[in-house]
VOGU-3710 file (C-alpha; in Angstrom, 3 decimals, decimal comma):
1> mgadnqtwvr> -0,120/0,057/-0,195  1,047/3,365/-0,310  2,403/6,091/2,116  -0,726/7,944/2,222  -2,818/4,632/3,369  -0,307/4,450/6,329  -1,230/6,023/9,805  0,664/6,222/13,151  -1,228/4,495/15,256  -1,852/5,769/18,923
11> efillglssd> -3,025/2,328/20,485  -4,199/-0,972/19,480  -7,450/-2,818/20,747  -7,032/-5,984/22,288  -10,168/-8,071/21,309  -9,362/-10,921/24,224  -10,991/-13,944/24,950  -14,861/-12,665/25,210  -17,131/-10,054/24,505  -20,347/-11,345/26,879
21> wdaqvalfil> -19,918/-9,624/30,566  -20,437/-12,972/32,358  -17,784/-14,482/30,640  -15,562/-11,682/31,407  -16,261/-11,512/35,158  -15,616/-15,318/35,475  -12,592/-14,576/33,424  -11,386/-12,169/35,822  -11,713/-13,939/38,922  -9,917/-17,125/37,436
31> flvmylvtvl> -7,339/-15,117/36,227  -6,877/-13,046/39,363  -6,872/-16,274/41,410  -4,089/-17,932/39,026  -1,874/-14,691/38,947  -1,941/-14,697/42,830  -1,101/-18,406/43,467  1,737/-17,680/40,530  3,090/-14,916/42,632  2,482/-16,143/46,334
41> gnvlivllir> 4,293/-19,443/45,234  7,245/-18,142/43,537  7,757/-15,451/46,012  7,851/-17,998/48,811  10,232/-20,648/46,766  12,579/-17,207/46,673  12,302/-16,642/50,080  12,713/-20,437/51,299  15,716/-20,559/49,071  17,137/-17,492/50,332
51> ldsrlhtpmy> 16,625/-18,397/53,954  17,735/-21,825/54,114  21,250/-22,033/53,769  21,328/-25,895/52,508  19,147/-24,462/49,460  22,294/-22,558/48,603  23,388/-24,933/45,695  23,288/-24,134/42,044  20,177/-25,949/41,514  18,338/-23,390/43,613
61> ffltnlslvd> 20,420/-20,942/42,255  18,833/-21,491/39,035  15,450/-22,601/40,299  15,882/-18,690/41,916  16,254/-17,251/38,628  13,188/-19,230/36,878  10,589/-18,202/39,808  11,674/-14,283/39,425  11,622/-15,168/35,330  7,784/-16,668/36,186
71> vsyatsivpq> 6,771/-13,468/38,485  7,678/-11,132/35,892  6,524/-12,808/33,006  2,788/-13,006/35,021  3,416/-9,480/35,707  4,060/-8,263/32,222  0,747/-9,703/30,535  -2,260/-10,456/33,457  -2,656/-7,050/35,476  -3,435/-5,529/31,964
81> mlvhflaehk> -5,433/-8,428/31,312  -7,259/-8,320/34,161  -7,929/-4,393/33,677  -9,608/-5,267/29,959  -11,543/-7,986/31,313  -13,675/-5,003/33,568  -13,150/-2,253/31,389  -15,291/-1,130/28,151  -12,433/0,735/26,483  -9,860/-2,407/25,733
91> gipyvscaaq> -7,037/-0,086/24,293  -3,480/-0,617/24,935  -0,835/2,458/24,192  1,328/2,179/21,299  4,434/2,369/23,534  3,116/0,024/26,251  2,069/-2,475/23,510  5,946/-2,484/22,805  7,031/-2,493/26,222  4,612/-5,621/26,702
101> lffslglggi> 5,921/-7,548/24,072  9,541/-6,694/24,866  9,093/-8,106/28,327  6,940/-11,254/27,639  9,154/-12,050/24,362  12,316/-11,491/26,361  11,222/-13,449/29,675  9,908/-16,020/27,484  12,794/-16,813/26,050  14,800/-16,368/29,048
111> efvllavmay> 12,862/-19,341/30,613  13,888/-21,594/28,087  17,269/-21,229/28,161  17,270/-21,700/31,967  15,631/-24,893/31,795  18,419/-25,947/29,382  21,050/-24,708/32,074  19,331/-26,737/34,628  18,906/-29,341/32,765  22,995/-29,598/32,344
121> dryvavcdpl> 23,381/-28,729/36,238  21,329/-32,189/36,651  23,485/-34,047/33,961  26,989/-33,094/35,589  25,019/-33,962/39,226  23,918/-37,472/37,966  26,682/-38,310/35,094  29,769/-37,136/37,052  28,902/-36,345/40,403  32,764/-36,559/41,841
131> rysvimhggl> 33,331/-33,682/39,681  29,952/-31,581/40,663  31,132/-29,258/42,776  34,500/-28,275/40,334  32,292/-27,883/37,183  29,571/-26,418/38,802  31,456/-23,624/40,633  29,792/-19,930/41,645  31,472/-18,491/38,498  30,318/-20,932/36,104
141> carlaitswv> 26,666/-20,521/37,526  26,970/-16,794/37,441  28,435/-17,054/33,644  25,265/-19,367/32,772  22,453/-17,444/34,535  23,557/-13,864/32,905  23,798/-15,698/29,527  20,509/-16,678/29,656  19,259/-13,069/30,768  21,043/-11,387/28,015
151> sgsvnslvqt> 20,260/-14,109/25,216  16,165/-13,737/25,784  16,697/-9,861/26,246  18,709/-9,605/23,153  16,642/-11,655/20,966  13,524/-9,779/22,713  14,835/-6,420/21,876  15,781/-6,918/18,293  12,197/-8,912/17,570  10,441/-6,108/19,080
161> titfqlpvct> 12,497/-3,127/17,400  11,909/-4,989/13,559  8,441/-5,601/14,770  7,286/-2,061/15,587  8,938/-0,554/12,881  6,277/-2,075/10,445  3,948/0,497/9,046  0,274/-0,035/10,173  -2,844/1,131/8,478  -6,053/1,492/9,603
171> nkyidhisce> -6,663/-1,795/11,163  -5,721/-1,728/15,056  -7,371/-4,466/16,540  -5,272/-7,330/17,899  -7,359/-10,502/17,981  -5,449/-11,642/21,171  -5,045/-11,018/25,001  -2,161/-9,180/24,844  0,779/-7,617/22,336  1,670/-11,184/21,200
181> ilavvrlacv> 4,479/-10,990/18,350  2,597/-12,561/15,437  -0,649/-10,782/16,001  0,805/-7,457/16,157  2,986/-8,700/12,855  -0,297/-8,886/11,021  -1,826/-5,742/11,481  1,153/-4,498/8,958  0,241/-3,287/5,434  3,413/-4,325/4,147
191> dtssnkisim> 5,278/-7,743/3,025  6,291/-9,196/6,426  7,960/-12,474/5,102  11,222/-11,591/6,516  9,687/-10,653/9,864  8,065/-14,171/10,144  11,409/-15,853/8,911  13,066/-13,825/12,034  10,463/-15,015/14,226  10,949/-18,664/12,944
201> vssivllmtp> 14,850/-18,501/13,326  14,858/-17,082/16,923  12,092/-19,577/17,674  14,235/-22,288/16,757  17,525/-20,765/18,660  15,883/-19,901/21,739  13,255/-22,379/21,970  13,704/-25,544/19,781  17,603/-25,457/20,967  16,973/-25,714/24,709
211> fclvllsyir> 14,239/-27,912/24,360  16,857/-30,498/22,239  19,147/-29,768/25,016  17,327/-30,742/28,088  15,931/-33,598/26,458  19,503/-34,932/25,290  20,353/-34,445/29,065  17,807/-36,629/30,081  18,529/-39,423/27,925  22,020/-39,281/28,942
221> ilstilkiqs> 20,645/-39,169/32,186  17,995/-42,108/32,345  21,365/-44,005/30,269  22,893/-43,332/33,452  20,564/-44,135/35,979  19,576/-47,220/34,241  23,324/-48,486/34,738  23,305/-48,135/38,631  23,118/-51,675/39,866  21,841/-50,737/43,267
231> tegrkkafht> 18,210/-49,446/44,165  19,167/-46,713/46,586  21,392/-45,686/44,065  18,970/-45,280/41,533  16,287/-43,728/43,923  19,005/-41,053/44,793  19,477/-40,270/41,073  15,897/-40,004/40,615  15,425/-37,495/43,480  18,429/-35,556/42,163
241> cashlsvnll> 16,434/-34,662/39,015  13,036/-34,714/40,753  12,985/-30,952/41,356  13,556/-30,019/37,849  11,647/-32,058/36,471  8,419/-30,814/38,146  9,776/-27,380/36,981  9,340/-28,958/33,380  6,050/-30,613/33,496  4,528/-27,343/35,402
//
């Protein structure tokens, strides 16, 4: 389309999950309860880890980071969504939409990388227990955590920048509960194939790669556990991975 049809969008309208008032009230209550449980649960995890010196280990250091990410991710989306459930006008300013996309996309990427880091930690604990304290020393743990935060943030900054450089014409309605990247890209009035390729590449790097690393780590862990002769030894090895498995399942 020509430049005359392009407009500067001051805000977007989020269509949400339902236009029925009763359904929106029910969804407000449901998501409010889920949000409070998420925040309270993760805050308690962080406090417990900080107060109990026995939990000052690499695994719980990464779990602390993951809990902070979970709280931040929920906070980047849910409060705005709760307001929109009860508001007649469901607009979100342009800048707020960009900020929401940046934080939600970045925190999502950080979480996936952290899960891969935690899988590596459990791999070392089970497959090379005698050298665990030497390999997973404080310096390495700090670098792995920083790498997780930086990689997710940089990817989000790049994706958010190129997404909000796209010209938007008259359509400002986002068919989603939040400023999700593909929903925003669909509003552009130009060819977005390069953006979709960029999204696919970043998804492979920050989503599929960590997933494959987690899967590979647990294949190696399972193989090592099956070689353990004693029942007590197997139980101890499974217990070593229990917390990380729980996190992945949740």
